[in-house]
Jmol script that loads the backbone (N, CA, C; Angstrom):
load data "model"
ATOM      1  N   MET A   1      -0.123  10.483   7.898  1.00  0.00           N
ATOM      2  CA  MET A   1      -0.418   9.093   8.153  1.00  0.00           C
ATOM      3  C   MET A   1       0.183   8.236   7.037  1.00  0.00           C
ATOM      4  N   PRO A   2       0.835   7.153   7.382  1.00  0.00           N
ATOM      5  CA  PRO A   2       1.435   6.281   6.355  1.00  0.00           C
ATOM      6  C   PRO A   2       0.412   5.341   5.713  1.00  0.00           C
ATOM      7  N   MET A   3       0.760   4.867   4.529  1.00  0.00           N
ATOM      8  CA  MET A   3      -0.059   3.909   3.786  1.00  0.00           C
ATOM      9  C   MET A   3       0.401   2.500   4.180  1.00  0.00           C
ATOM     10  N   PHE A   4      -0.546   1.633   4.519  1.00  0.00           N
ATOM     11  CA  PHE A   4      -0.235   0.254   4.870  1.00  0.00           C
ATOM     12  C   PHE A   4      -1.048  -0.697   4.010  1.00  0.00           C
ATOM     13  N   GLU A   5      -0.523  -1.913   3.831  1.00  0.00           N
ATOM     14  CA  GLU A   5      -1.236  -2.973   3.137  1.00  0.00           C
ATOM     15  C   GLU A   5      -1.841  -3.895   4.183  1.00  0.00           C
ATOM     16  N   PHE A   6      -3.076  -4.348   3.929  1.00  0.00           N
ATOM     17  CA  PHE A   6      -3.780  -5.227   4.847  1.00  0.00           C
ATOM     18  C   PHE A   6      -4.408  -6.386   4.090  1.00  0.00           C
ATOM     19  N   LYS A   7      -4.694  -7.457   4.838  1.00  0.00           N
ATOM     20  CA  LYS A   7      -5.457  -8.586   4.309  1.00  0.00           C
ATOM     21  C   LYS A   7      -6.569  -8.888   5.298  1.00  0.00           C
ATOM     22  N   CYS A   8      -7.782  -9.050   4.805  1.00  0.00           N
ATOM     23  CA  CYS A   8      -8.919  -9.390   5.646  1.00  0.00           C
ATOM     24  C   CYS A   8      -8.866 -10.881   5.948  1.00  0.00           C
ATOM     25  N   GLU A   9      -8.925 -11.226   7.224  1.00  0.00           N
ATOM     26  CA  GLU A   9      -8.878 -12.633   7.619  1.00  0.00           C
ATOM     27  C   GLU A   9     -10.216 -13.338   7.402  1.00  0.00           C
ATOM     28  N   ASP A  10     -11.286 -12.586   7.171  1.00  0.00           N
ATOM     29  CA  ASP A  10     -12.598 -13.195   6.925  1.00  0.00           C
ATOM     30  C   ASP A  10     -12.835 -13.474   5.448  1.00  0.00           C
ATOM     31  N   CYS A  11     -12.619 -12.476   4.572  1.00  0.00           N
ATOM     32  CA  CYS A  11     -12.927 -12.660   3.140  1.00  0.00           C
ATOM     33  C   CYS A  11     -11.678 -12.804   2.264  1.00  0.00           C
ATOM     34  N   GLY A  12     -10.477 -12.543   2.820  1.00  0.00           N
ATOM     35  CA  GLY A  12      -9.242 -12.700   2.054  1.00  0.00           C
ATOM     36  C   GLY A  12      -8.879 -11.520   1.173  1.00  0.00           C
ATOM     37  N   HIS A  13      -9.653 -10.439   1.231  1.00  0.00           N
ATOM     38  CA  HIS A  13      -9.413  -9.262   0.391  1.00  0.00           C
ATOM     39  C   HIS A  13      -8.127  -8.541   0.818  1.00  0.00           C
ATOM     40  N   ASN A  14      -7.245  -8.237  -0.142  1.00  0.00           N
ATOM     41  CA  ASN A  14      -6.042  -7.433   0.106  1.00  0.00           C
ATOM     42  C   ASN A  14      -6.346  -6.002  -0.288  1.00  0.00           C
ATOM     43  N   PHE A  15      -5.922  -5.039   0.552  1.00  0.00           N
ATOM     44  CA  PHE A  15      -6.183  -3.633   0.262  1.00  0.00           C
ATOM     45  C   PHE A  15      -5.151  -2.757   0.943  1.00  0.00           C
ATOM     46  N   GLU A  16      -5.053  -1.512   0.479  1.00  0.00           N
ATOM     47  CA  GLU A  16      -4.164  -0.510   1.066  1.00  0.00           C
ATOM     48  C   GLU A  16      -5.021   0.598   1.650  1.00  0.00           C
ATOM     49  N   THR A  17      -4.556   1.174   2.751  1.00  0.00           N
ATOM     50  CA  THR A  17      -5.262   2.301   3.341  1.00  0.00           C
ATOM     51  C   THR A  17      -4.319   3.129   4.202  1.00  0.00           C
ATOM     52  N   LEU A  18      -4.667   4.380   4.384  1.00  0.00           N
ATOM     53  CA  LEU A  18      -3.927   5.235   5.302  1.00  0.00           C
ATOM     54  C   LEU A  18      -4.367   4.879   6.711  1.00  0.00           C
ATOM     55  N   ALA A  19      -3.417   4.665   7.615  1.00  0.00           N
ATOM     56  CA  ALA A  19      -3.770   4.284   8.978  1.00  0.00           C
ATOM     57  C   ALA A  19      -2.657   4.667   9.935  1.00  0.00           C
ATOM     58  N   LYS A  20      -3.062   4.967  11.145  1.00  0.00           N
ATOM     59  CA  LYS A  20      -2.078   5.182  12.204  1.00  0.00           C
ATOM     60  C   LYS A  20      -1.485   3.831  12.575  1.00  0.00           C
ATOM     61  N   LYS A  21      -0.344   3.847  13.239  1.00  0.00           N
ATOM     62  CA  LYS A  21       0.402   2.625  13.538  1.00  0.00           C
ATOM     63  C   LYS A  21      -0.456   1.539  14.192  1.00  0.00           C
ATOM     64  N   ASP A  22      -1.204   1.865  15.224  1.00  0.00           N
ATOM     65  CA  ASP A  22      -1.978   0.859  15.958  1.00  0.00           C
ATOM     66  C   ASP A  22      -3.485   0.980  15.742  1.00  0.00           C
ATOM     67  N   GLU A  23      -3.882   1.651  14.669  1.00  0.00           N
ATOM     68  CA  GLU A  23      -5.304   1.853  14.392  1.00  0.00           C
ATOM     69  C   GLU A  23      -5.968   0.559  13.925  1.00  0.00           C
ATOM     70  N   ARG A  24      -7.190   0.306  14.398  1.00  0.00           N
ATOM     71  CA  ARG A  24      -7.963  -0.843  13.961  1.00  0.00           C
ATOM     72  C   ARG A  24      -8.532  -0.521  12.586  1.00  0.00           C
ATOM     73  N   VAL A  25      -8.267  -1.364  11.580  1.00  0.00           N
ATOM     74  CA  VAL A  25      -8.676  -1.108  10.198  1.00  0.00           C
ATOM     75  C   VAL A  25      -9.791  -2.069   9.817  1.00  0.00           C
ATOM     76  N   VAL A  26     -10.794  -1.553   9.115  1.00  0.00           N
ATOM     77  CA  VAL A  26     -11.950  -2.337   8.684  1.00  0.00           C
ATOM     78  C   VAL A  26     -11.830  -2.632   7.188  1.00  0.00           C
ATOM     79  N   CYS A  27     -12.139  -3.858   6.800  1.00  0.00           N
ATOM     80  CA  CYS A  27     -12.101  -4.275   5.393  1.00  0.00           C
ATOM     81  C   CYS A  27     -13.162  -3.510   4.599  1.00  0.00           C
ATOM     82  N   PRO A  28     -12.770  -2.893   3.473  1.00  0.00           N
ATOM     83  CA  PRO A  28     -13.742  -2.156   2.662  1.00  0.00           C
ATOM     84  C   PRO A  28     -14.706  -3.061   1.898  1.00  0.00           C
ATOM     85  N   LYS A  29     -14.377  -4.338   1.791  1.00  0.00           N
ATOM     86  CA  LYS A  29     -15.227  -5.262   1.034  1.00  0.00           C
ATOM     87  C   LYS A  29     -16.325  -5.886   1.905  1.00  0.00           C
ATOM     88  N   CYS A  30     -15.970  -6.341   3.134  1.00  0.00           N
ATOM     89  CA  CYS A  30     -16.947  -7.046   3.965  1.00  0.00           C
ATOM     90  C   CYS A  30     -17.192  -6.377   5.323  1.00  0.00           C
ATOM     91  N   ASN A  31     -16.494  -5.272   5.588  1.00  0.00           N
ATOM     92  CA  ASN A  31     -16.629  -4.517   6.839  1.00  0.00           C
ATOM     93  C   ASN A  31     -16.165  -5.265   8.087  1.00  0.00           C
ATOM     94  N   SER A  32     -15.368  -6.306   7.915  1.00  0.00           N
ATOM     95  CA  SER A  32     -14.820  -7.020   9.063  1.00  0.00           C
ATOM     96  C   SER A  32     -13.660  -6.230   9.660  1.00  0.00           C
ATOM     97  N   ASP A  33     -13.505  -6.313  10.970  1.00  0.00           N
ATOM     98  CA  ASP A  33     -12.346  -5.661  11.589  1.00  0.00           C
ATOM     99  C   ASP A  33     -11.234  -6.674  11.880  1.00  0.00           C
ATOM    100  N   ARG A  34     -11.384  -7.888  11.339  1.00  0.00           N
ATOM    101  CA  ARG A  34     -10.340  -8.909  11.481  1.00  0.00           C
ATOM    102  C   ARG A  34      -9.362  -8.782  10.307  1.00  0.00           C
ATOM    103  N   THR A  35      -8.564  -7.725  10.347  1.00  0.00           N
ATOM    104  CA  THR A  35      -7.592  -7.457   9.288  1.00  0.00           C
ATOM    105  C   THR A  35      -6.186  -7.599   9.832  1.00  0.00           C
ATOM    106  N   LYS A  36      -5.276  -7.973   8.950  1.00  0.00           N
ATOM    107  CA  LYS A  36      -3.879  -8.185   9.331  1.00  0.00           C
ATOM    108  C   LYS A  36      -2.992  -7.296   8.474  1.00  0.00           C
ATOM    109  N   LYS A  37      -2.097  -6.560   9.121  1.00  0.00           N
ATOM    110  CA  LYS A  37      -1.154  -5.705   8.393  1.00  0.00           C
ATOM    111  C   LYS A  37      -0.121  -6.598   7.717  1.00  0.00           C
ATOM    112  N   LEU A  38       0.147  -6.336   6.443  1.00  0.00           N
ATOM    113  CA  LEU A  38       1.111  -7.114   5.672  1.00  0.00           C
ATOM    114  C   LEU A  38       2.444  -6.389   5.592  1.00  0.00           C
ATOM    115  N   LEU A  39       3.491  -7.125   5.369  1.00  0.00           N
ATOM    116  CA  LEU A  39       4.811  -6.560   5.153  1.00  0.00           C
ATOM    117  C   LEU A  39       4.888  -6.082   3.714  1.00  0.00           C
ATOM    118  N   SER A  40       5.099  -4.794   3.527  1.00  0.00           N
ATOM    119  CA  SER A  40       5.168  -4.222   2.184  1.00  0.00           C
ATOM    120  C   SER A  40       6.501  -4.553   1.537  1.00  0.00           C
ATOM    121  N   LYS A  41       6.481  -4.728   0.222  1.00  0.00           N
ATOM    122  CA  LYS A  41       7.696  -5.040  -0.532  1.00  0.00           C
ATOM    123  C   LYS A  41       8.160  -3.786  -1.258  1.00  0.00           C
ATOM    124  N   PHE A  42       9.327  -3.294  -0.904  1.00  0.00           N
ATOM    125  CA  PHE A  42       9.837  -2.063  -1.505  1.00  0.00           C
ATOM    126  C   PHE A  42      11.170  -2.263  -2.209  1.00  0.00           C
ATOM    127  N   GLY A  43      11.599  -3.476  -2.374  1.00  0.00           N
ATOM    128  CA  GLY A  43      12.887  -3.708  -3.004  1.00  0.00           C
ATOM    129  C   GLY A  43      12.954  -5.134  -3.524  1.00  0.00           C
ATOM    130  N   PHE A  44      14.148  -5.570  -3.815  1.00  0.00           N
ATOM    131  CA  PHE A  44      14.329  -6.927  -4.301  1.00  0.00           C
ATOM    132  C   PHE A  44      15.640  -7.474  -3.777  1.00  0.00           C
ATOM    133  N   SER A  45      15.747  -8.803  -3.769  1.00  0.00           N
ATOM    134  CA  SER A  45      16.995  -9.406  -3.334  1.00  0.00           C
ATOM    135  C   SER A  45      17.824  -9.737  -4.555  1.00  0.00           C
ATOM    136  N   CYS A  46      19.107  -9.593  -4.412  1.00  0.00           N
ATOM    137  CA  CYS A  46      20.033  -9.898  -5.495  1.00  0.00           C
ATOM    138  C   CYS A  46      21.167 -10.685  -4.860  1.00  0.00           C
ATOM    139  N   GLY A  47      21.130 -11.996  -5.004  1.00  0.00           N
ATOM    140  CA  GLY A  47      22.084 -12.830  -4.282  1.00  0.00           C
ATOM    141  C   GLY A  47      21.696 -12.848  -2.815  1.00  0.00           C
ATOM    142  N   SER A  48      22.632 -12.549  -1.954  1.00  0.00           N
ATOM    143  CA  SER A  48      22.355 -12.567  -0.517  1.00  0.00           C
ATOM    144  C   SER A  48      22.119 -11.173   0.040  1.00  0.00           C
ATOM    145  N   SER A  49      22.073 -10.150  -0.816  1.00  0.00           N
ATOM    146  CA  SER A  49      21.894  -8.787  -0.325  1.00  0.00           C
ATOM    147  C   SER A  49      20.570  -8.201  -0.800  1.00  0.00           C
ATOM    148  N   PHE A  50      20.085  -7.223  -0.063  1.00  0.00           N
ATOM    149  CA  PHE A  50      18.844  -6.542  -0.386  1.00  0.00           C
ATOM    150  C   PHE A  50      19.151  -5.269  -1.152  1.00  0.00           C
ATOM    151  N   LYS A  51      18.460  -5.024  -2.232  1.00  0.00           N
ATOM    152  CA  LYS A  51      18.633  -3.822  -3.043  1.00  0.00           C
ATOM    153  C   LYS A  51      17.335  -3.045  -3.057  1.00  0.00           C
ATOM    154  N   PRO A  52      17.336  -1.778  -2.651  1.00  0.00           N
ATOM    155  CA  PRO A  52      16.101  -1.002  -2.723  1.00  0.00           C
ATOM    156  C   PRO A  52      15.697  -0.771  -4.169  1.00  0.00           C
ATOM    157  N   SER A  53      14.389  -0.752  -4.427  1.00  0.00           N
ATOM    158  CA  SER A  53      13.931  -0.551  -5.799  1.00  0.00           C
ATOM    159  C   SER A  53      13.932   0.920  -6.189  1.00  0.00           C
ATOM    160  N   VAL A  54      14.064   1.814  -5.243  1.00  0.00           N
ATOM    161  CA  VAL A  54      14.068   3.248  -5.513  1.00  0.00           C
ATOM    162  C   VAL A  54      15.503   3.740  -5.612  1.00  0.00           C
ATOM    163  N   GLY A  55      15.821   4.474  -6.644  1.00  0.00           N
ATOM    164  CA  GLY A  55      17.131   5.088  -6.777  1.00  0.00           C
ATOM    165  C   GLY A  55      18.179   4.240  -7.467  1.00  0.00           C
ATOM    166  N   SER A  56      17.850   3.041  -7.861  1.00  0.00           N
ATOM    167  CA  SER A  56      18.815   2.183  -8.542  1.00  0.00           C
ATOM    168  C   SER A  56      18.112   1.475  -9.682  1.00  0.00           C
ATOM    169  N   SER A  57      18.700   1.493 -10.854  1.00  0.00           N
ATOM    170  CA  SER A  57      18.034   0.880 -11.999  1.00  0.00           C
ATOM    171  C   SER A  57      18.734  -0.376 -12.494  1.00  0.00           C
ATOM    172  N   ASP A  58      19.790  -0.803 -11.839  1.00  0.00           N
ATOM    173  CA  ASP A  58      20.452  -2.017 -12.296  1.00  0.00           C
ATOM    174  C   ASP A  58      21.091  -2.758 -11.139  1.00  0.00           C
ATOM    175  N   CYS A  59      21.631  -3.916 -11.432  1.00  0.00           N
ATOM    176  CA  CYS A  59      22.316  -4.752 -10.457  1.00  0.00           C
ATOM    177  C   CYS A  59      23.813  -4.774 -10.745  1.00  0.00           C
ATOM    178  N   SER A  60      24.360  -3.654 -11.141  1.00  0.00           N
ATOM    179  CA  SER A  60      25.763  -3.647 -11.555  1.00  0.00           C
ATOM    180  C   SER A  60      26.705  -4.101 -10.447  1.00  0.00           C
ATOM    181  N   GLY A  61      26.313  -3.947  -9.178  1.00  0.00           N
ATOM    182  CA  GLY A  61      27.159  -4.380  -8.084  1.00  0.00           C
ATOM    183  C   GLY A  61      26.852  -5.771  -7.595  1.00  0.00           C
ATOM    184  N   CYS A  62      25.976  -6.482  -8.294  1.00  0.00           N
ATOM    185  CA  CYS A  62      25.536  -7.794  -7.849  1.00  0.00           C
ATOM    186  C   CYS A  62      26.138  -8.883  -8.735  1.00  0.00           C
ATOM    187  N   SER A  63      26.609  -9.951  -8.112  1.00  0.00           N
ATOM    188  CA  SER A  63      27.196 -11.032  -8.887  1.00  0.00           C
ATOM    189  C   SER A  63      26.253 -12.241  -9.027  1.00  0.00           C
ATOM    190  N   SER A  64      25.026 -12.120  -8.539  1.00  0.00           N
ATOM    191  CA  SER A  64      24.074 -13.218  -8.627  1.00  0.00           C
ATOM    192  C   SER A  64      23.668 -13.445 -10.081  1.00  0.00           C
ATOM    193  N   THR A  65      23.320 -14.693 -10.406  1.00  0.00           N
ATOM    194  CA  THR A  65      22.865 -15.010 -11.765  1.00  0.00           C
ATOM    195  C   THR A  65      21.354 -14.877 -11.926  1.00  0.00           C
ATOM    196  N   SER A  66      20.637 -14.729 -10.799  1.00  0.00           N
ATOM    197  CA  SER A  66      19.184 -14.518 -10.898  1.00  0.00           C
ATOM    198  C   SER A  66      18.709 -13.604  -9.800  1.00  0.00           C
ATOM    199  N   CYS A  67      17.871 -12.665 -10.161  1.00  0.00           N
ATOM    200  CA  CYS A  67      17.258 -11.764  -9.184  1.00  0.00           C
ATOM    201  C   CYS A  67      15.801 -12.148  -9.043  1.00  0.00           C
ATOM    202  N   SER A  68      15.299 -12.081  -7.824  1.00  0.00           N
ATOM    203  CA  SER A  68      13.893 -12.409  -7.604  1.00  0.00           C
ATOM    204  C   SER A  68      13.283 -11.406  -6.661  1.00  0.00           C
ATOM    205  N   PRO A  69      11.987 -11.135  -6.816  1.00  0.00           N
ATOM    206  CA  PRO A  69      11.315 -10.214  -5.893  1.00  0.00           C
ATOM    207  C   PRO A  69      11.283 -10.812  -4.494  1.00  0.00           C
ATOM    208  N   THR A  70      11.287  -9.925  -3.487  1.00  0.00           N
ATOM    209  CA  THR A  70      11.209 -10.403  -2.110  1.00  0.00           C
ATOM    210  C   THR A  70       9.777 -10.565  -1.701  1.00  0.00           C
TER     211      THR A  70
END
end "model"
wireframe off; spacefill off
backbone 0.3
color backbone group
């Protein structure tokens, strides 16, 4: 089962949990089932291209003057 990030629409709590793709997830803080799956961030943008954060330790191929998290 993959790990997903969620946000509770009732209390605003952000949390991660193991869940099946379409499984209904309950907030561990308030027990609400009104949770929303979030888009996980696994890389960063460098100029107009996306660079994965795994397997690369620099922006040697990037000509941008500033890198920012996605």
